[in-house]
DOFIKOL-848154 format. One record per residue (C-alpha): residue in one letter; residue number from 0; x, y, z. Coordinates in steps of 0.2 Angstrom, whole numbers, plus 5000, padded with zeros to 4 digits. Each point is the difference from the previous one (the first is absolute). Layout:
REM residues N
{residu A	num NUM	u X	v Y	w Z}
...
REM end
This chain:
REM residues 239
{residu M	num 0	u 5000	v 5000	w 5000}
{residu G	num 1	u 5013	v 5012	w 4995}
{residu G	num 2	u 5008	v 5001	w 5017}
{residu A	num 3	u 4984	v 5005	w 5010}
{residu T	num 4	u 4999	v 4984	w 5011}
{residu G	num 5	u 4982	v 4995	w 5003}
{residu A	num 6	u 4992	v 5013	w 4989}
{residu R	num 7	u 4985	v 4995	w 4989}
{residu L	num 8	u 5002	v 5015	w 4989}
{residu V	num 9	u 5016	v 5009	w 4995}
{residu A	num 10	u 5000	v 5014	w 4987}
{residu R	num 11	u 5017	v 5007	w 4995}
{residu G	num 12	u 5003	v 5016	w 4990}
{residu V	num 13	u 4984	v 5000	w 4991}
{residu W	num 14	u 4998	v 5013	w 4986}
{residu K	num 15	u 4985	v 5003	w 4989}
{residu S	num 16	u 4996	v 5014	w 4987}
{residu Y	num 17	u 4986	v 5004	w 4989}
{residu S	num 18	u 5003	v 5009	w 4984}
{residu G	num 19	u 5016	v 5007	w 5006}
{residu Y	num 20	u 4993	v 5005	w 5017}
{residu T	num 21	u 5009	v 4991	w 5015}
{residu V	num 22	u 4988	v 4995	w 5013}
{residu L	num 23	u 5010	v 4988	w 5011}
{residu A	num 24	u 5019	v 5004	w 5001}
{residu G	num 25	u 5008	v 4985	w 5008}
{residu V	num 26	u 4988	v 4996	w 5014}
{residu S	num 27	u 5004	v 4986	w 5012}
{residu L	num 28	u 4990	v 4991	w 5014}
{residu E	num 29	u 4997	v 4984	w 5008}
{residu A	num 30	u 4986	v 4991	w 5010}
{residu H	num 31	u 5000	v 4985	w 5011}
{residu A	num 32	u 4987	v 4987	w 5006}
{residu A	num 33	u 4988	v 5006	w 5013}
{residu E	num 34	u 5004	v 5018	w 4996}
{residu V	num 35	u 4990	v 5015	w 4995}
{residu V	num 36	u 5010	v 5012	w 4989}
{residu G	num 37	u 4994	v 5017	w 4996}
{residu V	num 38	u 5005	v 5010	w 4984}
{residu V	num 39	u 4995	v 5018	w 5002}
{residu G	num 40	u 5003	v 5015	w 4989}
{residu P	num 41	u 4991	v 5013	w 4989}
{residu N	num 42	u 4988	v 4996	w 4986}
{residu G	num 43	u 5008	v 4996	w 4984}
{residu C	num 44	u 5017	v 4994	w 5008}
{residu G	num 45	u 4999	v 4982	w 4993}
{residu K	num 46	u 4992	v 4991	w 5015}
{residu T	num 47	u 4988	v 4991	w 4989}
{residu T	num 48	u 5013	v 4997	w 4987}
{residu L	num 49	u 5011	v 4991	w 5012}
{residu L	num 50	u 4986	v 4989	w 5006}
{residu R	num 51	u 4996	v 4995	w 4981}
{residu I	num 52	u 5018	v 4996	w 4998}
{residu I	num 53	u 5001	v 4989	w 5015}
{residu A	num 54	u 4984	v 4991	w 4995}
{residu G	num 55	u 5007	v 4997	w 4983}
{residu L	num 56	u 4988	v 5011	w 4990}
{residu E	num 57	u 5014	v 5011	w 4994}
{residu R	num 58	u 5019	v 4998	w 4998}
{residu P	num 59	u 5013	v 5012	w 5007}
{residu D	num 60	u 5012	v 5009	w 4988}
{residu R	num 61	u 5014	v 4996	w 5012}
{residu G	num 62	u 5002	v 4991	w 5016}
{residu T	num 63	u 4993	v 4984	w 5008}
{residu V	num 64	u 4985	v 4994	w 5009}
{residu R	num 65	u 5002	v 4983	w 5009}
{residu L	num 66	u 4985	v 4991	w 5009}
{residu Q	num 67	u 4999	v 4985	w 5011}
{residu G	num 68	u 4983	v 4994	w 4998}
{residu R	num 69	u 4985	v 5007	w 4990}
{residu A	num 70	u 4995	v 5019	w 5000}
{residu L	num 71	u 4982	v 5006	w 4996}
{residu L	num 72	u 4995	v 5018	w 4997}
{residu V	num 73	u 4984	v 5008	w 5007}
{residu F	num 74	u 4996	v 5015	w 4988}
{residu Q	num 75	u 4994	v 5016	w 5007}
{residu E	num 76	u 4984	v 4998	w 4991}
{residu N	num 77	u 4990	v 4986	w 5008}
{residu L	num 78	u 4994	v 4992	w 4984}
{residu L	num 79	u 4986	v 4990	w 5008}
{residu L	num 80	u 4986	v 4994	w 4989}
{residu P	num 81	u 4985	v 5009	w 5005}
{residu W	num 82	u 4988	v 4986	w 4996}
{residu K	num 83	u 5008	v 4988	w 5011}
{residu R	num 84	u 4999	v 4999	w 5019}
{residu L	num 85	u 5016	v 5003	w 5010}
{residu R	num 86	u 5003	v 4982	w 5004}
{residu D	num 87	u 4999	v 4996	w 4981}
{residu N	num 88	u 5012	v 5014	w 4996}
{residu I	num 89	u 5012	v 4994	w 5013}
{residu A	num 90	u 4999	v 4982	w 4993}
{residu L	num 91	u 5002	v 5004	w 4982}
{residu G	num 92	u 5019	v 4995	w 4999}
{residu L	num 93	u 4997	v 4984	w 5009}
{residu R	num 94	u 4986	v 4995	w 4989}
{residu Y	num 95	u 5009	v 5004	w 4985}
{residu R	num 96	u 5014	v 4988	w 5006}
{residu G	num 97	u 4987	v 4986	w 5002}
{residu V	num 98	u 5002	v 5000	w 5019}
{residu P	num 99	u 4987	v 4988	w 5008}
{residu G	num 100	u 4985	v 5010	w 5007}
{residu D	num 101	u 5002	v 4995	w 5018}
{residu V	num 102	u 5018	v 5007	w 5000}
{residu V	num 103	u 4994	v 5016	w 4991}
{residu E	num 104	u 4987	v 5003	w 5014}
{residu E	num 105	u 5013	v 4996	w 5013}
{residu R	num 106	u 5013	v 5012	w 4993}
{residu V	num 107	u 4987	v 5014	w 4997}
{residu A	num 108	u 4994	v 4999	w 5018}
{residu W	num 109	u 5018	v 5000	w 5006}
{residu A	num 110	u 5005	v 5016	w 4990}
{residu A	num 111	u 4983	v 5009	w 5005}
{residu Q	num 112	u 5003	v 4996	w 5018}
{residu L	num 113	u 5018	v 5007	w 5000}
{residu L	num 114	u 4994	v 5016	w 4991}
{residu G	num 115	u 4984	v 5002	w 5010}
{residu I	num 116	u 4987	v 4999	w 4987}
{residu E	num 117	u 4991	v 4984	w 5004}
{residu E	num 118	u 4984	v 5009	w 5002}
{residu H	num 119	u 5001	v 5007	w 4982}
{residu L	num 120	u 5003	v 4985	w 4990}
{residu D	num 121	u 4983	v 4998	w 4993}
{residu K	num 122	u 4999	v 5019	w 4995}
{residu Y	num 123	u 5004	v 5007	w 4983}
{residu P	num 124	u 5014	v 5012	w 4998}
{residu G	num 125	u 4988	v 5015	w 4998}
{residu E	num 126	u 4992	v 4996	w 5017}
{residu V	num 127	u 5016	v 5001	w 5010}
{residu S	num 128	u 5012	v 5014	w 5005}
{residu G	num 129	u 5016	v 5004	w 4991}
{residu G	num 130	u 5010	v 4993	w 5014}
{residu T	num 131	u 4991	v 4983	w 4999}
{residu A	num 132	u 5001	v 5000	w 4981}
{residu R	num 133	u 5019	v 5003	w 5002}
{residu K	num 134	u 5002	v 4986	w 5013}
{residu A	num 135	u 4990	v 4988	w 4988}
{residu A	num 136	u 5012	v 5004	w 4986}
{residu I	num 137	u 5015	v 4996	w 5011}
{residu A	num 138	u 4991	v 4984	w 5006}
{residu R	num 139	u 4998	v 4995	w 4982}
{residu M	num 140	u 5019	v 4999	w 4998}
{residu L	num 141	u 5003	v 4994	w 5018}
{residu V	num 142	u 4990	v 4984	w 4997}
{residu L	num 143	u 5013	v 4995	w 4986}
{residu D	num 144	u 5013	v 4999	w 5014}
{residu P	num 145	u 5014	v 5012	w 4993}
{residu D	num 146	u 5016	v 5001	w 5010}
{residu I	num 147	u 5001	v 5018	w 4996}
{residu L	num 148	u 4985	v 5012	w 4999}
{residu L	num 149	u 5002	v 5016	w 4991}
{residu L	num 150	u 4987	v 5014	w 5004}
{residu D	num 151	u 4999	v 5015	w 4989}
{residu E	num 152	u 4993	v 5015	w 5009}
{residu P	num 153	u 4987	v 4990	w 5010}
{residu L	num 154	u 4996	v 5015	w 5012}
{residu A	num 155	u 4995	v 5011	w 4986}
{residu G	num 156	u 4982	v 5007	w 5002}
{residu L	num 157	u 4997	v 4992	w 5017}
{residu D	num 158	u 4995	v 5009	w 5016}
{residu L	num 159	u 5011	v 4999	w 5015}
{residu A	num 160	u 4991	v 4986	w 5008}
{residu S	num 161	u 5001	v 4989	w 4984}
{residu R	num 162	u 5018	v 5004	w 4998}
{residu R	num 163	u 5005	v 4995	w 5018}
{residu S	num 164	u 4989	v 4984	w 4998}
{residu L	num 165	u 5009	v 4996	w 4984}
{residu L	num 166	u 5017	v 5003	w 5007}
{residu E	num 167	u 4996	v 4989	w 5015}
{residu A	num 168	u 4995	v 4986	w 4988}
{residu V	num 169	u 5016	v 5002	w 4989}
{residu E	num 170	u 5010	v 4999	w 5016}
{residu A	num 171	u 4991	v 4983	w 5005}
{residu I	num 172	u 5003	v 4993	w 4982}
{residu A	num 173	u 5019	v 5003	w 5002}
{residu H	num 174	u 5003	v 4996	w 5018}
{residu R	num 175	u 4987	v 4986	w 5003}
{residu H	num 176	u 5002	v 4991	w 4984}
{residu R	num 177	u 5018	v 5004	w 4995}
{residu K	num 178	u 4995	v 5009	w 4984}
{residu T	num 179	u 5012	v 5014	w 4993}
{residu V	num 180	u 4989	v 5015	w 4997}
{residu V	num 181	u 5006	v 5015	w 4990}
{residu I	num 182	u 4988	v 5015	w 5001}
{residu V	num 183	u 5003	v 5016	w 4990}
{residu D	num 184	u 4991	v 5016	w 5005}
{residu H	num 185	u 5004	v 5019	w 5001}
{residu N	num 186	u 4993	v 5000	w 5019}
{residu L	num 187	u 5017	v 4998	w 5009}
{residu G	num 188	u 4994	v 5002	w 5017}
{residu E	num 189	u 4986	v 4987	w 5000}
{residu V	num 190	u 5010	v 4987	w 4990}
{residu A	num 191	u 5015	v 5003	w 5012}
{residu E	num 192	u 4990	v 4995	w 5015}
{residu Y	num 193	u 4996	v 4983	w 4993}
{residu A	num 194	u 5016	v 4996	w 4990}
{residu D	num 195	u 5015	v 4990	w 5006}
{residu R	num 196	u 5011	v 5009	w 4987}
{residu V	num 197	u 4997	v 5016	w 4990}
{residu Y	num 198	u 5008	v 5007	w 4984}
{residu V	num 199	u 4997	v 5018	w 4996}
{residu F	num 200	u 5001	v 5004	w 4981}
{residu S	num 201	u 5005	v 5017	w 4993}
{residu H	num 202	u 4992	v 5009	w 4985}
{residu P	num 203	u 5005	v 4994	w 4983}
{residu P	num 204	u 5013	v 4995	w 4995}
{residu T	num 205	u 4996	v 4989	w 5015}
{residu R	num 206	u 5013	v 4994	w 5013}
{residu V	num 207	u 4998	v 4994	w 5018}
{residu E	num 208	u 5002	v 5015	w 5011}
{residu A	num 209	u 4999	v 4989	w 5016}
{residu E	num 210	u 4998	v 4982	w 5006}
{residu V	num 211	u 4994	v 4998	w 5018}
{residu K	num 212	u 4998	v 4984	w 5010}
{residu L	num 213	u 4986	v 5002	w 5012}
{residu S	num 214	u 4996	v 4982	w 5007}
{residu D	num 215	u 5008	v 5004	w 5017}
{residu T	num 216	u 4993	v 5017	w 5001}
{residu P	num 217	u 4983	v 5003	w 5010}
{residu R	num 218	u 4986	v 5004	w 4988}
{residu E	num 219	u 4997	v 5018	w 5006}
{residu E	num 220	u 5018	v 5004	w 4997}
{residu R	num 221	u 5002	v 4993	w 4983}
{residu P	num 222	u 4994	v 5015	w 4989}
{residu A	num 223	u 5012	v 5012	w 5010}
{residu R	num 224	u 5015	v 4988	w 4996}
{residu V	num 225	u 4996	v 5000	w 4982}
{residu Y	num 226	u 4999	v 5019	w 4999}
{residu E	num 227	u 5016	v 5001	w 5010}
{residu A	num 228	u 5009	v 4989	w 4988}
{residu L	num 229	u 4993	v 5009	w 4985}
{residu S	num 230	u 5005	v 5017	w 5007}
{residu R	num 231	u 5018	v 4993	w 5002}
{residu A	num 232	u 5000	v 4994	w 4982}
{residu Y	num 233	u 4995	v 5017	w 4994}
{residu R	num 234	u 5013	v 5009	w 5011}
{residu G	num 235	u 5014	v 4988	w 4994}
{residu R	num 236	u 4995	v 5003	w 4982}
{residu R	num 237	u 5001	v 5019	w 5002}
{residu R	num 238	u 5018	v 4999	w 5007}
REM end
């Protein structure tokens, strides 16, 4: 794994340009089992591009991405089928793979319980809140048992209570079930509270401004630690 012992995901020196415009300029990061890794930065800094590269949907111009296990990407758009109940939306991938019905039901119930949406399984997407729909979209990938779960702006458009509930579920997915979760967002403070490691991206051409390990830091102190590291990085660059 490129020298990162035990890492499930290692990206090294990733570059990506579109029509001569450089988005990612040598970005590196790593993520381990049972770890929530936050990637935060301004809009347009290439966070989604990096997730697409990790998921194998795009190729980097330069650099490498090495995975130990299988990575699945949950897009920012929920992409739920409006004519199907949540339980059927969550089961889509399993049914497509021909998984036996009793196993499908068991996996859907497990994911719904973990994400706290059991009471909504027989509702349609248009009948539930944005937070519940977002959780259903995550559950649809979670039932496929990925080793690495990639979440693209999952907090977008959610109220505070929904964001907190979703982040608590993400934390449980990683810590209780030893998934590697990479969550990208522009909300540094909230992501930092629930992440074990945070990478802060710059404006394009994007590089990593700071990497902060937080697993041993009390939750209430984590945002301040990230802001402090970012401040040091800015001061060092001005010298």
